[in-house]
C-alpha positions in Angstrom: 109.7 63.5 -72.1 108.1 66.7 -70.9 106.4 66.6 -67.5 102.7 65.9 -67.4 100.3 68.8 -66.7 98.1 68.4 -63.6 95.0 67.5 -65.8 96.8 64.9 -67.8 98.4 63.4 -64.8 95.1 63.2 -63.0 93.6 61.4 -66.1 96.3 58.8 -66.1 96.2 58.2 -62.4 92.4 58.0 -62.0 91.3 56.7 -65.4 88.4 59.1 -65.2 87.8 62.4 -66.9 85.8 65.5 -66.1 83.7 66.5 -69.2 81.5 69.5 -70.1 79.9 68.7 -73.5 77.6 71.7 -74.0 79.0 75.2 -74.6 78.6 77.9 -77.2 81.1 79.8 -79.4 81.7 83.5 -79.9 79.5 83.2 -83.0 76.3 82.3 -81.1 73.8 84.8 -80.0 74.3 86.4 -76.6 77.8 84.9 -76.1 81.1 86.5 -75.2 83.6 87.4 -77.9 86.1 85.6 -75.7 84.5 82.2 -76.3 87.4 81.0 -78.4 89.6 77.9 -78.0 92.6 79.6 -76.2 90.4 81.1 -73.5 88.2 78.1 -73.2 91.3 75.9 -72.7 92.8 78.3 -70.2 89.7 78.4 -68.0 89.0 74.6 -68.3 92.5 73.9 -66.9 91.8 76.1 -63.9 88.5 74.5 -63.1 89.8 70.9 -63.5 88.0 69.9 -66.7 89.6 67.4 -69.2 87.2 67.2 -72.1 85.0 69.9 -73.6 82.4 69.8 -76.3 83.2 72.3 -79.1 79.6 73.5 -79.4 78.3 75.1 -82.6 79.9 72.5 -84.8 77.5 73.4 -87.7 78.7 77.1 -87.9 81.2 77.5 -90.8 83.3 80.3 -89.1 83.5 78.4 -85.9 84.6 75.3 -87.8 87.4 77.5 -89.4 88.5 78.6 -85.9 88.5 75.0 -84.6 90.6 73.9 -87.6 93.1 76.7 -86.9 93.4 76.0 -83.2 93.0 72.2 -82.7 95.0 69.2 -83.8 94.0 65.6 -83.7 94.7 63.7 -80.4 92.8 60.5 -80.9 90.0 59.3 -83.1 87.4 62.1 -82.9 89.3 63.9 -80.1 91.3 67.1 -80.5 93.6 69.2 -78.4 94.6 72.8 -78.4 97.7 73.6 -80.4 99.0 75.7 -77.5 100.4 74.2 -74.3 97.2 73.2 -72.6 96.2 69.6 -72.2 92.5 70.2 -72.6 90.7 67.9 -75.1 87.8 68.6 -77.4 85.0 66.6 -79.0 82.7 67.8 -81.8 79.2 68.8 -80.4 76.4 71.1 -81.4 72.8 72.1 -80.7 69.8 72.3 -83.1 66.4 73.8 -82.6 63.7 71.8 -84.4 60.4 73.0 -85.9 58.6 72.8 -82.5 61.2 75.0 -80.8 62.8 72.0 -79.0 66.6 72.1 -78.5 68.7 68.9 -79.1 72.3 68.3 -78.2 74.3 66.1 -80.4 77.8 64.7 -80.9 79.6 64.0 -84.2 82.6 61.7 -85.0 84.8 64.7 -86.0 85.0 68.3 -87.2 84.8 67.3 -90.9 81.5 65.6 -90.3 80.2 68.9 -88.9 81.0 70.6 -92.3 79.3 67.7 -94.2 76.2 67.9 -92.1 76.0 71.7 -92.3 76.2 71.6 -96.1 73.5 68.9 -96.3 71.1 70.9 -94.1 71.9 74.1 -96.2 71.1 72.4 -99.4 68.0 70.5 -98.2 66.3 73.5 -96.5 67.8 76.3 -98.6 69.0 78.0 -95.4 72.0 79.9 -94.3 73.4 77.7 -91.5 75.1 80.8 -89.9 71.9 82.8 -89.8 70.9 81.9 -86.2 74.4 82.0 -84.7 75.8 78.7 -83.5 72.4 77.0 -83.0 70.5 76.6 -86.3 66.7 76.6 -86.4 65.6 73.9 -88.9 62.1 72.9 -90.2 62.7 69.4 -89.1 60.9 67.0 -86.7 62.6 65.5 -83.6 62.3 62.0 -84.9 63.8 62.9 -88.3 66.6 64.7 -86.6 67.5 61.6 -84.6 67.7 59.5 -87.8 69.9 62.0 -89.5 72.4 62.4 -86.6 72.7 58.7 -86.3 73.2 58.3 -90.1 76.2 60.7 -89.7 77.7 58.5 -86.9 76.6 60.8 -84.1 74.5 60.6 -80.9 71.7 62.8 -79.8 69.3 63.7 -76.9 67.1 66.5 -75.7 69.0 69.6 -74.4 68.1 71.2 -71.0 65.0 68.9 -71.1 62.9 70.6 -68.4 63.4 74.4 -68.9 60.3 76.5 -69.5 61.6 77.6 -72.9 62.8 75.6 -75.9 62.7 72.2 -74.1 60.9 69.0 -74.7 59.2 68.8 -71.3 58.3 72.5 -71.0 54.8 73.3 -69.8 52.0 72.5 -72.2 54.4 70.6 -74.4 55.3 66.9 -74.2 55.0 64.7 -71.1 57.2 61.8 -72.5 60.0 61.2 -74.9 57.6 58.9 -76.8 55.2 61.7 -77.6 58.0 63.8 -79.1 60.3 61.3 -80.8 57.6 58.7 -81.7 59.1 55.3 -82.7 62.6 56.7 -82.4 62.2 57.4 -78.7 64.2 54.3 -77.8 66.9 55.5 -80.1 67.6 58.6 -78.0 71.2 58.3 -76.5 70.9 60.5 -73.4 68.9 63.3 -71.7 70.6 66.5 -70.7 69.2 67.7 -67.4 69.8 71.5 -67.5 70.9 73.8 -64.7 67.6 73.8 -62.8 67.2 70.0 -62.5 69.2 67.1 -61.1 68.9 63.3 -61.3 66.6 63.0 -58.3 64.1 65.4 -59.9 64.3 63.8 -63.4 63.9 60.3 -62.1 60.4 61.1 -61.0 59.6 60.3 -64.6 60.0 56.5 -64.9 60.5 56.6 -68.6 63.8 58.4 -68.1 65.2 55.6 -66.0 66.3 53.9 -69.3 68.5 56.8 -70.4 71.8 58.2 -69.1 71.8 61.8 -67.9 74.2 64.5 -68.9 75.0 67.6 -66.8 76.6 70.4 -68.8 77.2 74.1 -68.4 75.6 75.4 -71.6 78.0 78.3 -71.1 78.0 81.4 -73.2 81.1 82.9 -71.6 84.6 81.8 -70.4 83.9 83.3 -67.0 84.6 81.7 -63.7 81.4 80.1 -62.3 79.8 79.8 -65.8 81.8 77.3 -67.9 82.2 74.0 -66.1 79.5 74.8 -63.6 78.2 71.3 -64.5 80.1 68.3 -65.7 80.2 64.5 -66.1 82.8 62.3 -64.5 83.5 59.4 -66.8 85.5 56.3 -66.3 87.5 55.8 -69.5 90.6 54.0 -70.3 91.5 55.8 -73.6 89.8 59.1 -74.6 88.5 58.6 -78.1 85.2 59.1 -79.8 84.0 55.5 -79.6 84.8 55.3 -75.9 82.9 58.5 -75.2 79.9 57.1 -77.0 80.1 53.8 -75.2 80.4 55.6 -71.8 77.3 57.7 -72.5 75.4 54.5 -73.4 76.8 52.7 -70.3 78.3 49.9 -72.3 81.5 48.1 -71.5 84.1 49.4 -69.0 83.5 53.0 -70.0 80.7 54.7 -68.1 79.5 57.9 -66.4 80.3 57.4 -62.7 79.0 60.7 -61.4 77.1 63.7 -62.6 78.1 67.1 -61.1 75.7 70.0 -61.4 74.6 73.3 -60.1 72.4 73.0 -57.0 69.1 73.1 -58.9 67.5 75.6 -56.5 70.1 78.1 -57.8 69.0 77.5 -61.4 67.2 80.5 -63.0 64.2 78.4 -64.1 63.9 76.1 -61.1 60.8 77.8 -59.6 57.5 78.8 -61.2 57.0 82.4 -62.1 55.0 85.2 -63.8 55.8 85.3 -67.5 55.2 89.1 -67.6 56.8 90.6 -64.4 59.1 87.6 -63.7 58.1 87.4 -60.0 58.8 84.0 -58.6 56.2 81.9 -56.9 56.8 81.0 -53.3 54.6 78.4 -51.5 54.1 79.2 -47.8 51.9 78.3 -44.9 49.4 81.1 -44.3 51.1 83.8 -46.4 50.5 87.3 -45.1 50.8 88.9 -48.6 49.9 87.9 -52.1 53.0 89.5 -53.5 56.1 91.5 -52.4 59.1 92.7 -54.4 60.3 89.7 -56.5 57.8 87.1 -55.2 54.2 85.9 -55.5 52.9 84.0 -52.5 50.5 81.1 -52.5 49.3 78.7 -49.8 51.5 75.6 -49.5 48.5 73.4 -49.0 47.0 74.4 -52.3 50.2 73.7 -54.3 48.8 70.8 -56.4 45.7 72.7 -57.4 47.7 75.9 -58.2 50.0 73.9 -60.5 46.9 72.5 -62.3 45.4 76.0 -62.7 48.7 77.3 -64.1 48.8 74.4 -66.7 45.2 75.3 -67.7 46.2 79.0 -67.9 43.4 79.9 -65.5 45.6 81.5 -62.8 46.9 85.1 -63.1 49.6 86.9 -61.3 48.2 88.8 -58.3 50.8 91.6 -58.9 50.4 92.3 -62.6 47.7 89.9 -64.0 50.2 88.2 -66.2 50.1 84.5 -67.1 52.0 82.2 -64.7 54.4 79.6 -66.0 55.7 76.4 -64.4 59.3 76.2 -63.5 61.4 73.0 -63.7 60.4 71.7 -60.2 56.7 72.1 -60.6 56.7 70.9 -64.2 58.4 67.7 -63.2 55.9 67.3 -60.4 53.0 67.7 -62.8 54.2 64.9 -65.1 55.8 62.6 -62.5 55.0 58.9 -62.7 56.9 57.5 -59.8 58.3 58.2 -56.3 60.7 55.3 -56.4 64.4 55.8 -56.3 66.5 54.7 -59.2 69.3 52.7 -57.4 71.1 52.1 -60.7 71.6 55.8 -61.5 75.0 57.3 -61.3 75.5 59.5 -58.2 74.6 63.2 -58.7 76.6 65.9 -56.7 74.9 69.2 -56.2 77.5 72.0 -56.2 77.8 75.7 -56.0 80.7 77.1 -58.1 83.5 78.6 -55.9 83.2 82.0 -57.6 79.6 82.2 -56.6 80.4 81.3 -53.0 83.2 83.9 -52.9 80.8 86.6 -54.2 78.4 85.9 -51.3 81.3 85.8 -48.7 82.7 89.1 -50.0 79.1 90.6 -50.2 79.4 91.3 -53.9 76.5 91.3 -56.4 78.4 89.5 -59.1 81.0 86.7 -59.2 82.6 88.3 -62.3 84.6 90.8 -60.3 88.3 91.5 -59.7 88.0 90.8 -56.0 86.5 87.3 -56.7 89.1 86.5 -59.3 91.9 87.4 -56.9 90.4 85.4 -54.1 89.8 82.5 -56.5 93.4 82.5 -57.7 94.7 82.5 -54.1 92.5 79.6 -53.1 93.2 77.4 -56.1 96.9 78.0 -55.9 96.8 76.7 -52.3 94.2 73.9 -52.7 94.2 72.8 -56.3 91.6 72.9 -59.1 88.0 74.0 -58.4 86.5 70.6 -58.8 89.1 69.0 -56.5 88.2 71.5 -53.8 84.4 71.1 -54.3 84.4 67.3 -54.4 87.5 65.8 -52.9 89.6 68.1 -50.7 89.3 67.4 -47.0 87.1 70.0 -45.3 89.7 70.6 -42.7 92.3 71.6 -45.3 89.8 74.0 -46.9 89.0 75.6 -43.6 92.6 76.3 -42.9 92.7 78.5 -46.0 89.2 80.0 -45.7 87.0 79.0 -42.8 83.7 80.3 -44.3 84.4 78.6 -47.7 85.1 75.4 -45.8 81.9 75.7 -43.8 79.8 76.2 -47.0 81.4 73.4 -49.0 80.8 71.1 -46.0 77.1 72.0 -46.0 77.0 71.7 -49.8 78.4 68.1 -49.6 75.7 67.3 -47.0 73.0 68.9 -49.1 72.1 71.3 -46.3 72.6 74.7 -47.9 70.2 77.5 -47.3 69.1 78.9 -50.7 66.5 81.3 -52.1 65.2 79.5 -55.1 65.7 80.9 -58.6 63.0 81.3 -61.2 61.8 83.5 -64.0 65.3 84.0 -65.4 66.7 85.0 -62.1 69.4 82.7 -60.5 68.8 81.6 -56.9 70.8 83.0 -54.1 73.0 81.3 -51.5 72.4 82.3 -47.9 75.2 82.1 -45.3 74.0 81.9 -41.7 76.1 83.9 -39.2 77.2 80.6 -37.6 79.0 79.6 -40.9 80.8 82.9 -41.3 84.4 83.5 -40.4 
């Protein structure tokens, strides 16, 4: 018997898997041509992922690529024909007639073909027209019924982002408003990069649903794919067990959500729709705007949010309309301040490539210097997720003191961050005391 790879050995020892269910293929808009199974598998192994959603399961050319590169592993689960032990499950995303995105899972790749052909005939539409995420003249409640009829599960994707999301500003304030009588049939809610469980649980209706944290990656780059994942306790990885784990039924369940520190998300803070300056609430601000920011009085925050919702407040820099980011939008529709004690733990993380870029004083994590440093660190300490979540801080500091200091603060939720917003990711700040 050949030796187990690190990923497969970890799965057998811990009975838990690291899963990222939402990515996009090379056939989607604004995605890398390298979003193909061999590259996705290679990067997933480095990060420490075990199970990946295929994404774009309704796109015929992507289905061909999947069929050429994957073989059956278990019921509804596939593995790469190469030497990697990364597993795949059929997933996709649909935009409905109200520009709301929905993430869904299907029993197998063949069902993706069947569903795609059905939609094509019903709506007389080229299912490849919009890349991997088709836009269909269908209501949210009808889509839920269809996905369930095909043996799948479904929920709103990146539920709070200002664009293409169910809870975006001036859209819905509850699942019931969107899905009607089928709201209780929703299987999960995907949080998105700019939210976490603590923020989402301010809406009491959502306490009844499991949360998913996924990367929604468009490229197989370090710091992009796998920047969010779900840690799931599962005895055997098959389609039925994945479904049961997401529904929290039986022994299989999500035991932890791992996601980008929401302040780093590019839609976390409110912003100007025109100039994309981010709103910063401060005590006695000395300026109304400066460079990338608009300043408002902290004490007036609630009234400002209400004015933005009513579209009565304009940007002091360019007179453009202001738009609520994830944090302020959730605040505006929140129904509780209680803590959901039954919710799986949520771990806020910063991907190691992003940390290294700041340490090395580089503008981008997608650089040769970061890749070299990342390789050196993971060779010494293990996969990225094991370093971020489990490796003793003392061991990390022996390899890179500054990295160890930052991960220590990250685990304590004490990072200093300039909030993201308006399509601009937040920025990690490293105080001199934490630098090597």
